[in-house]
C-alpha positions in Angstrom: -45.9 -19.6 23.4 -46.7 -19.0 19.6 -45.1 -15.4 19.9 -42.0 -16.9 21.3 -42.0 -19.4 18.5 -41.9 -16.4 15.8 -39.1 -14.5 17.8 -37.0 -17.6 17.4 -37.7 -18.2 13.8 -37.0 -14.5 13.4 -33.8 -14.6 14.9 -32.8 -17.6 13.5 -33.1 -16.1 9.9 -31.6 -13.1 10.9 -28.5 -15.4 12.0 -28.7 -17.1 8.6 -28.4 -13.9 6.9 -25.7 -12.6 9.1 -23.8 -15.9 8.1 -24.1 -15.5 4.7 -23.1 -12.0 4.4 -20.1 -12.7 6.7 -19.2 -15.8 4.5 -19.9 -13.8 1.2 -17.6 -10.9 2.3 -14.5 -13.4 3.4 -14.8 -15.2 0.1 -14.7 -12.1 -1.7 -11.9 -10.6 0.5 -10.0 -13.7 0.1 -10.0 -13.7 -3.7 -7.5 -10.7 -4.5 -6.2 -9.7 -7.9 -3.4 -12.1 -8.8 0.1 -10.8 -9.5 1.5 -11.1 -12.9 4.4 -13.4 -13.8 6.7 -10.2 -13.5 5.7 -9.9 -9.8 6.4 -13.2 -8.8 9.8 -13.1 -10.6 10.6 -10.0 -8.7 10.5 -12.2 -5.0 13.4 -14.2 -6.2 16.5 -13.3 -4.7 19.6 -12.7 -6.8 23.2 -10.8 -6.6 21.8 -7.4 -5.8 18.7 -8.1 -3.5 18.0 -10.6 -1.1 14.5 -11.2 -0.7 13.0 -13.0 2.3 9.8 -13.8 4.1 9.9 -12.8 7.4 6.7 -12.6 9.8 4.6 -12.8 6.7 6.4 -9.9 5.4 8.2 -9.5 2.0 11.4 -8.2 2.8 13.9 -6.6 0.3 17.4 -6.0 1.4 20.1 -4.6 -0.9 23.0 -6.6 -0.8 25.9 -4.4 -1.4 25.0 -1.6 1.0 24.0 -1.6 4.8 20.7 0.5 4.6 19.8 2.7 7.4 16.3 3.9 5.7 13.5 1.5 5.1 10.1 1.7 3.6 7.0 -0.2 4.3 4.3 -0.6 1.9 0.5 -1.2 2.5 -1.0 -2.9 -0.5 -4.2 -1.8 -2.1 -7.3 -3.4 -1.6 -8.0 -7.2 -2.6 -4.6 -6.6 -4.5 -2.4 -9.6 -3.5 0.5 -8.0 -1.8 3.4 -9.8 -4.2 1.9 -7.6 -7.2 4.2 -4.9 -5.8 7.1 -6.6 -5.8 8.9 -5.2 -8.9 8.3 -1.9 -7.7 9.7 -2.7 -4.0 12.5 -4.5 -5.3 13.6 -1.8 -7.5 13.4 0.6 -4.4 15.7 -1.8 -2.5 18.1 -1.7 -5.5 19.1 2.0 -4.5 19.9 1.1 -1.1 17.0 0.8 1.2 15.4 -2.0 2.9 11.7 -2.6 1.7 8.6 -4.3 3.2 5.5 -5.2 1.8 3.0 -6.2 4.7 0.1 -8.5 3.5 -2.8 -7.6 4.9 -5.5 -9.7 6.7 -8.3 -10.5 4.4 -6.4 -8.2 1.7 -7.7 -5.1 3.2 -5.3 -2.6 4.9 -8.1 -1.4 7.1 -7.8 -4.6 9.2 -4.1 -4.4 9.5 -3.5 -0.8 10.1 -0.7 -1.0 13.0 1.4 -3.7 11.0 4.3 -0.9 10.4 4.9 -1.0 14.2 5.8 -4.7 14.1 8.1 -3.9 11.2 10.0 -1.2 12.5 10.7 -3.5 15.9 11.7 -6.2 13.7 14.7 -4.0 12.2 16.2 -1.8 14.9 18.9 -1.2 12.7 17.0 1.0 10.4 17.6 4.6 11.5 14.9 6.4 9.2 11.5 4.8 8.2 9.1 6.1 5.6 5.7 4.5 4.9 3.4 4.3 2.0 0.9 2.2 0.1 -1.4 2.0 -3.0 -5.2 3.3 -2.9 -6.8 1.9 0.7 -3.3 0.9 1.6 -2.1 4.7 1.4 -5.1 5.8 3.4 -4.5 3.5 6.2 -0.5 4.2 6.1 -2.0 7.7 6.8 -3.9 6.6 9.7 -0.9 4.8 11.2 1.1 8.1 11.0 -1.8 9.6 12.6 -1.7 7.3 15.8 2.5 7.0 15.6 3.5 10.5 14.9 7.0 9.8 15.7 7.5 6.3 14.2 8.1 7.4 10.7 9.5 10.4 9.0 7.8 10.3 5.5 5.0 9.1 3.7 4.2 8.2 0.0 0.9 8.0 -1.7 0.4 5.9 -4.8 -2.9 6.9 -6.5 -4.1 7.6 -3.0 -4.6 10.2 -0.2 -5.6 10.5 3.4 -8.8 10.8 5.0 -7.4 12.4 7.9 -5.9 15.7 8.4 -1.7 15.6 8.4 -1.0 19.0 7.3 0.3 19.8 10.7 2.6 16.8 11.0 6.4 17.0 11.1 6.4 14.8 8.0 7.7 14.7 4.4 5.3 13.6 1.9 4.8 12.9 -1.6 1.7 12.0 -3.7 2.0 10.1 -7.0 -0.8 9.6 -9.5 -1.8 8.3 -12.8 -3.7 10.8 -15.1 -5.9 7.9 -16.7 -6.9 6.5 -13.3 -10.7 6.0 -13.1 -10.6 4.4 -9.7 -8.8 7.2 -7.5 -9.5 10.3 -10.0 -6.4 12.7 -10.1 -9.1 15.3 -9.1 -9.6 14.0 -5.8 -6.3 13.4 -5.1 -5.0 17.1 -5.9 -7.9 18.2 -4.1 -6.0 16.5 -0.5 -3.4 19.0 -0.7 -5.1 20.8 2.5 -4.9 17.5 4.3 -1.0 17.3 3.6 2.1 19.2 4.4 2.4 22.5 2.4 5.4 21.1 0.9 4.2 17.9 -0.5 4.7 17.4 -4.3 1.9 16.2 -6.4 3.7 13.9 -9.2 1.4 13.2 -12.2 2.3 10.1 -14.4 1.0 11.1 -17.8 -0.9 8.0 -19.1 -0.8 6.0 -15.9 -3.8 4.3 -14.7 -4.9 3.0 -11.3 -3.8 -0.6 -11.9 -0.1 0.4 -13.2 0.8 0.8 -9.6 1.2 -2.7 -8.8 1.6 -5.6 -11.2 -1.6 -7.2 -11.7 -4.3 -7.1 -14.6 -6.6 -3.9 -15.0 -8.8 -3.4 -11.9 -12.7 -3.5 -12.4 -13.7 0.3 -13.3 -10.3 1.4 -14.2 -9.0 3.2 -17.5 -6.5 1.7 -19.7 -3.0 3.3 -19.4 -1.4 4.5 -22.3 1.9 3.9 -21.0 3.5 0.9 -20.1 3.6 -0.9 -16.5 7.6 -0.7 -16.5 7.2 2.9 -17.6 5.0 3.7 -14.7 7.0 1.6 -12.3 10.2 3.6 -13.1 8.5 6.9 -12.5 6.8 5.7 -9.1 10.0 4.3 -8.0 12.0 7.3 -8.6 9.6 9.6 -6.9 9.5 7.2 -4.0 12.9 6.8 -3.9 13.5 10.7 -3.8 11.4 11.1 -0.8 13.3 8.2 1.0 16.7 9.7 0.1 15.5 13.1 1.8 14.9 11.1 5.1 18.4 10.6 5.4 19.6 14.2 5.2 
């Protein structure tokens, strides 16, 4: 009887520990890096882009054209999805449908297949690209691995795949900041063996990890030596170039 009581106490203690760890993780994950005011302003519709929240996604649609190419974006880990609104809005202004998919617990690993639902929701889009920042980019690569015919292009912002996409029939581009201390440029450039041979690696001189979104400096990152606007302009240009290739 005493042994049974001891085992019950041990199991109860273990259960308490699991509950505490799980609760701590959920609290941590549900407190993402918040968006700057510029990001919140970018979620407002105007005469060039209509912004809607559909199925929990932030969708940016150009008003003056009917887009046939779309871009699905997976946010970085523990970053508020709205922090990427200025970039996705700027891409939409160039004639593309763009969609930011907020993730469960703000971690793309828990929303790996959200792109499938986005694609189904917009049947008028003939060409799809996918991409993401940091963890979001790695999870976008896993989506491509599981759905090789769903998208035609992938964009990495301060990110790289953890699986081999080198033999996939897909266009890719890798964009990184030279001041990035979270996803260091050497690691990103060494991922060339995991991507199609034609993949360009575009360095943003002075850009950092945090500059791929509109949020404050991420813990562990270096300060950027260029402005958020400058890093955004270069990121948007490289992303839009890949999307333009998809419709050729």
